[in-house]
Backbone as ProteinMPNN parsed JSONL, in Angstrom:
{"seq_chain_A": "METAMSDLFDEYPMLIFALESLLALFLLVFIVVWTSSGKKKAARAASNEQQTQRKSQ", "coords_chain_A": {"N_chain_A": [[34.726, -23.34, -13.058], [33.896, -20.499, -13.515], [33.631, -21.119, -16.484], [31.566, -23.395, -16.327], [29.717, -21.636, -15.512], [29.776, -20.04, -17.994], [28.893, -21.828, -19.728], [26.298, -21.832, -18.619], [24.973, -19.925, -18.914], [24.856, -20.075, -21.885], [23.773, -21.871, -23.097], [21.168, -22.124, -22.245], [19.601, -19.157, -22.482], [17.86, -17.222, -21.961], [17.554, -17.715, -19.183], [19.07, -15.682, -17.958], [17.272, -13.453, -17.716], [15.03, -14.455, -16.968], [16.091, -14.838, -14.459], [16.593, -12.987, -13.122], [13.978, -11.804, -13.097], [12.49, -13.158, -11.74], [13.99, -12.162, -9.419], [13.354, -9.674, -8.819], [10.808, -9.541, -8.657], [10.121, -10.777, -5.906], [11.721, -8.409, -4.798], [9.644, -6.131, -5.004], [7.541, -8.067, -3.407], [8.825, -8.288, -1.381], [9.436, -4.675, -0.343], [6.485, -4.575, -0.981], [5.252, -5.998, 1.533], [6.912, -4.478, 3.783], [5.943, -1.859, 3.729], [3.408, -2.038, 4.45], [3.6, -3.578, 6.827], [4.696, -1.349, 8.212], [2.346, 0.145, 8.441], [0.46, -0.913, 9.463], [1.731, -0.725, 12.272], [1.776, 1.837, 12.857], [-0.594, 2.026, 12.942], [-1.882, 0.876, 14.912], [-0.128, 1.838, 16.891], [-1.659, 4.686, 17.43], [-4.031, 3.959, 18.281], [-3.334, 2.895, 20.534], [-2.159, 5.388, 22.077], [-4.869, 6.897, 21.981], [-6.307, 5.143, 23.051], [-5.025, 5.605, 25.652], [-5.135, 8.342, 26.394], [-8.025, 8.485, 26.705], [-8.468, 7.175, 29.291], [-7.142, 8.575, 30.736], [-8.926, 10.827, 31.014]], "CA_chain_A": [[33.501, -22.48, -12.24], [33.348, -19.498, -14.367], [33.35, -21.447, -17.638], [30.256, -23.722, -16.292], [28.419, -20.666, -15.459], [28.942, -19.189, -19.03], [28.174, -22.49, -20.932], [25.165, -22.678, -19.001], [23.646, -18.98, -20.011], [25.356, -20.048, -23.285], [22.923, -22.88, -23.343], [19.958, -21.399, -21.93], [20.399, -17.64, -22.879], [16.812, -16.571, -21.618], [17.903, -17.969, -18.145], [19.571, -14.828, -17.203], [15.646, -12.94, -17.833], [14.046, -15.71, -15.692], [16.653, -15.193, -12.881], [16.623, -11.485, -13.061], [12.254, -11.095, -13.225], [12.15, -13.825, -9.856], [14.215, -11.166, -7.828], [12.617, -8.327, -9.315], [9.434, -10.006, -7.951], [10.966, -11.448, -4.81], [11.68, -6.822, -3.677], [8.627, -5.885, -4.493], [7.164, -8.416, -2.143], [9.166, -7.557, -0.277], [8.463, -3.913, -0.434], [4.756, -3.975, -0.137], [5.559, -6.452, 3.091], [7.621, -4.134, 4.77], [5.481, -1.26, 3.955], [2.373, -2.569, 4.972], [3.528, -3.804, 8.449], [4.7, -0.532, 9.364], [1.204, 1.133, 8.607], [0.021, -1.139, 10.686], [2.525, -0.586, 13.87], [1.72, 3.145, 12.811], [-2.04, 2.753, 13.323], [-1.213, 0.653, 16.2], [0.531, 3.109, 18.03], [-2.321, 5.685, 17.173], [-5.172, 3.703, 18.969], [-2.773, 2.658, 22.107], [-2.669, 6.529, 22.343], [-5.935, 7.583, 22.011], [-6.952, 4.594, 24.426], [-4.357, 5.985, 26.672], [-5.778, 9.653, 26.89], [-9.874, 8.052, 26.921], [-8.232, 6.281, 30.274], [-7.063, 9.461, 31.281], [-9.974, 11.727, 31.396]], "C_chain_A": [[32.702, -21.566, -12.797], [32.994, -19.722, -15.913], [31.884, -21.995, -17.68], [28.853, -22.499, -15.909], [28.164, -20.007, -16.659], [28.446, -20.36, -20.022], [26.642, -22.556, -20.312], [24.336, -21.483, -19.654], [24.197, -18.916, -21.594], [23.588, -21.069, -24.485], [21.584, -22.908, -23.308], [19.943, -19.683, -22.395], [19.161, -16.54, -21.926], [16.585, -16.878, -19.794], [18.221, -16.821, -17.318], [18.034, -13.636, -17.023], [15.105, -13.877, -16.564], [14.7, -15.257, -13.831], [16.601, -13.128, -12.403], [15.045, -10.884, -13.001], [12.189, -11.423, -11.733], [12.85, -12.957, -8.502], [14.28, -10.322, -7.735], [11.37, -8.473, -8.564], [9.806, -10.408, -6.59], [11.212, -9.656, -4.746], [10.26, -6.224, -3.797], [7.374, -6.877, -3.605], [7.804, -7.962, -1.427], [8.704, -5.887, 0.681], [7.104, -3.763, 0.253], [4.805, -4.506, 1.061], [5.449, -5.812, 3.848], [6.614, -3.076, 4.805], [4.285, -1.665, 4.996], [2.347, -3.013, 6.545], [3.893, -2.446, 9.056], [3.139, 0.675, 9.131], [-0.069, 0.691, 9.313], [0.921, -1.079, 12.77], [1.929, 1.519, 13.622], [-0.362, 2.961, 13.466], [-2.583, 2.38, 14.91], [-0.639, 1.443, 17.271], [-0.781, 3.942, 18.283], [-3.6, 5.178, 17.747], [-4.873, 3.772, 20.021], [-2.92, 3.534, 22.637], [-3.719, 7.083, 22.644], [-6.728, 6.9, 23.192], [-6.408, 5.305, 26.169], [-4.904, 7.365, 27.108], [-7.556, 9.306, 26.893], [-9.498, 7.915, 28.679], [-8.013, 7.592, 31.101], [-7.781, 9.976, 32.419], [-11.3, 11.53, 32.153]], "O_chain_A": [[31.472, -21.508, -12.794], [32.323, -18.927, -16.57], [31.042, -21.583, -18.478], [27.626, -22.538, -16.008], [27.084, -19.463, -16.89], [27.731, -20.078, -20.983], [25.751, -23.083, -20.978], [23.443, -21.605, -20.492], [24.022, -17.964, -22.354], [22.939, -21.01, -25.529], [20.87, -23.53, -24.094], [21.121, -19.438, -22.653], [19.428, -15.464, -21.39], [15.645, -16.374, -19.179], [17.822, -16.772, -16.154], [17.979, -13.036, -15.949], [14.914, -13.635, -15.372], [14.209, -15.299, -12.703], [16.589, -12.471, -11.362], [14.858, -9.673, -12.877], [11.979, -10.658, -10.792], [12.578, -12.952, -7.301], [14.975, -9.743, -6.899], [10.936, -7.544, -7.883], [9.127, -9.495, -6.121], [10.046, -9.465, -4.402], [9.702, -5.835, -2.771], [6.354, -6.31, -3.212], [7.362, -7.089, -0.68], [8.064, -5.76, 1.725], [6.692, -3.245, 1.291], [4.452, -3.732, 1.951], [4.542, -5.863, 4.678], [6.103, -3.052, 5.925], [4.379, -1.558, 6.218], [1.398, -2.868, 7.315], [3.55, -2.219, 10.216], [3.039, 1.792, 9.638], [-1.092, 1.291, 9.642], [0.579, -1.348, 13.922], [1.826, 2.22, 14.629], [-1.038, 3.689, 14.193], [-3.249, 3.012, 15.729], [-0.927, 1.447, 18.467], [-1.096, 3.937, 19.473], [-4.461, 6.058, 17.738], [-5.558, 4.418, 20.814], [-3.592, 3.447, 23.665], [-3.691, 7.847, 23.609], [-7.461, 7.455, 24.01], [-6.985, 5.443, 27.248], [-5.125, 7.473, 28.314], [-8.247, 10.283, 27.182], [-10.249, 8.558, 29.412], [-8.676, 7.719, 32.13], [-7.71, 9.912, 33.646], [-12.042, 12.49, 32.358]]}, "name": "protein", "num_of_chains": 1, "seq": "METAMSDLFDEYPMLIFALESLLALFLLVFIVVWTSSGKKKAARAASNEQQTQRKSQ"}
């Protein structure tokens, strides 16, 4: 198995860069989605808090 990977990278030397760039792209998308969902949750919590304050007055 180890020699097969070595042969693959010897035959296609740019493959490792392509795999690394795909991993970086996936991480970027994951981080953006993660942070944007956190902002939505915080905004939802703030609006719910304002609604409960209005109802209690």
